Steps between C-alpha positions, in 0.01 A plus 500: 500500500258701293557811713875468457457480124284815498750686716790391278313613189430843649865533602619417146257754354645767726857412408428526126400867549828588670769698324832334424845648541726535198844663532587793273876564497637848425660574165877526478514713183337830394190489280573783256349504153775434246279616214184707469200265473190547288197597708125515444299762687127459563276801550262364765677647805769759435721732701551723196250563219765484229600148604179348366578258216824688443719342231806395700769413247863524616628425148437859386623660823327594823306823528411659834177304542670169421772576754229572760328169417825308536570664834150430637520135395851419614594738782638288789359725774153488343508122511556521874216750538266276301581210733331705771170437324531131577562576865197730520276244332626231737411727791155548349462123482609468862250766610214314334576156642248394765639388836516126555274328753674351803473137607588390851539142620599350831532155654504420872608161631401411858805422712305320773311175457133468571182351364353674195795729434599564143702744294348848475523722194410850385436616143429862415448721198511882527510801271606862555226721355681817600726476195192517274412843638828661391540300178322750265719785625814288465402410144433864416840601636674226301320593176596864541859391572503314167380815324771698676769262374359505144492881486844516660642268236340711226656816646839327504448406136428863416819600681694250288334634185590857598862403569521310170364803314741737677799276426392468136470881472835556671691236303364603161542869588860444600570321174340784308711754692808287440448519124457878516817534708689287251403744224610784724829322568562452128466875454742573786743237372504669159565836663786354703647333192503830312640684801777245538584536131504878530726472805742284305507766227559773758168671433345435845615523859527208739241649737227475239585141413509406868155655553363301206653178636358567848150547356536180296606306808206644695265357236674162528443511875128569446480214251670256736277602791189466285615158382543382860153630594353324199667172591372528858149581374497195278619281787224639721247430224624141464477448876146642505391264220683197643727479197861382518747792526673401176181529293475821295132591478423642152319822594314671218191702418367844580382596847135599500361620832183709530537864600213529745300820515408676824142379457612137472723537806220653708257226393754229586568657841130481588503129413837432662365278783342275236800509261820461697574139604693608811197697623273207418737272693478731802122502470495120498735490799271738687197284413687193628579678826134600534407133492773412749364766733152358458636150566663621822171658613308179429761295685425684827171315536505166687598204285274198512617140486234225482573133549331162522641212701431135556644326807495178701619474857670201666163363618365478145269801510479684166438873481448756223571864568512848351784737584515875460818705542478878500768759562410755767617845384598623844868588462579468129237644270745507208564866576868471413432372146224759456731785599779377268273458197335838562836676522625319189191608311569862596859467382389359164246780466768765549744313274248498217422870542872584503561296184208670324626845599853414387375365167309820424798717599737296283269531200472876543878543534574277200238672283666834578843359411364375168350841427826684576715253305264526203517879503880494519517249216278719282722801570812307400330362189395853402861619513639196319400591137680834519814331630477237224471776236810674636686167501408436133622846400818440696557182301465695176738767631751236603487334159550842338799571722326790672499347848760340720457138607505605865202733455313240298564231761379732777168552321464128434581425865225736612259327262594154628464610862156640426396174332629306800299728726187421301569127521552525876170685544314252279639212707398675821149552363468132411621394844260742671205380289586141587495575871179704468320214326592267784398751769162552332420132471652462154200348323279751317288239322298395805653152527677365805651173609797274505664417165462146381810439290617159387797372301428382149617150414682508170478184290827355393696704754 
């Protein structure tokens, strides 16, 4: 009776350590943000240096950094990527769990009658020590796999930050261009109004009025196209930040991105393997594969299984024995697994080298684009003051009646087009700098890590 109580107690202890199943039904509705929440950003582990303790206040509008924070916190795809961390850590837990010992039991009942016969039994306890040999390598592979997932998630976060920055630059640039085009349209509308009045008085031909109307309609077409692009950009930004499509994000603030010097770019390129999360993820994946290769090599040696047994035969004789089971590596020496892990390691080696080469080439190409765009922008800016002076004199001449409205409008149109060209180049420079920062590892303060961002609970709300 006492033995049964002990066995029952041990069974209950085992059951209390078991996991329980709880269903988790899928949602039937989308989980968009209907309003921009307040967020608090801690500076202990950051994906961007400017995120540290950044004052996130949606009440006064969202600048580019605040938009990036919102996207990193609430992007739906990033949530899925972060769930991969839980899977990797579960695999690490599984790799570190020791194998269970095995218990065997048997009962034999004699089927013939005879003096002194009784039931025979066998009890055995064994353990596979072979799993202990490969356990350190399995743990090392699992730890490196966790690092790979963490760096991969960080790289995805940087991609989201880059896309948020680019969308912010594009949307705000389009709205700036839209305002400039509206001023240009007002000028053309005034010219058309005067031309139509002159036509009614018989002082102008129909061809001239038609040309003015065609140019005015062309501006309307540009405005409508720009408005559609802006609406699409805002929808893309809402989708990136997990915000409901109907929400109008209040974008505001100046765009401040560092203009990196050639010296800074060269220094960052030398440190690229230690800066870029995607390269660090590939390094961790390679380290994990190294351990898997080592595990496969260790697994080729014979596994050892030791066991103790206690038995009684049908005549009542008790015996105690020791059992040893060893695999003889005659046919299978784990050569298949060794060949696969070795080939996979070579593939990962080449993949990392290719990614590093591509990263350096992309940085060089983008740095050259930035240089050329900057030179072109300076050339346009140098010509702009002279054109502005001519336009001011044309205004004075028009007011004095010494210039026709058509000539004046032509000069003003040239000035507006030149200003639009400058705005386009400035937007291109900002987009190129954004991409360059991401390609170079983005953080020039020496800090790395995953952002820890949490919603702020507002009292009384």
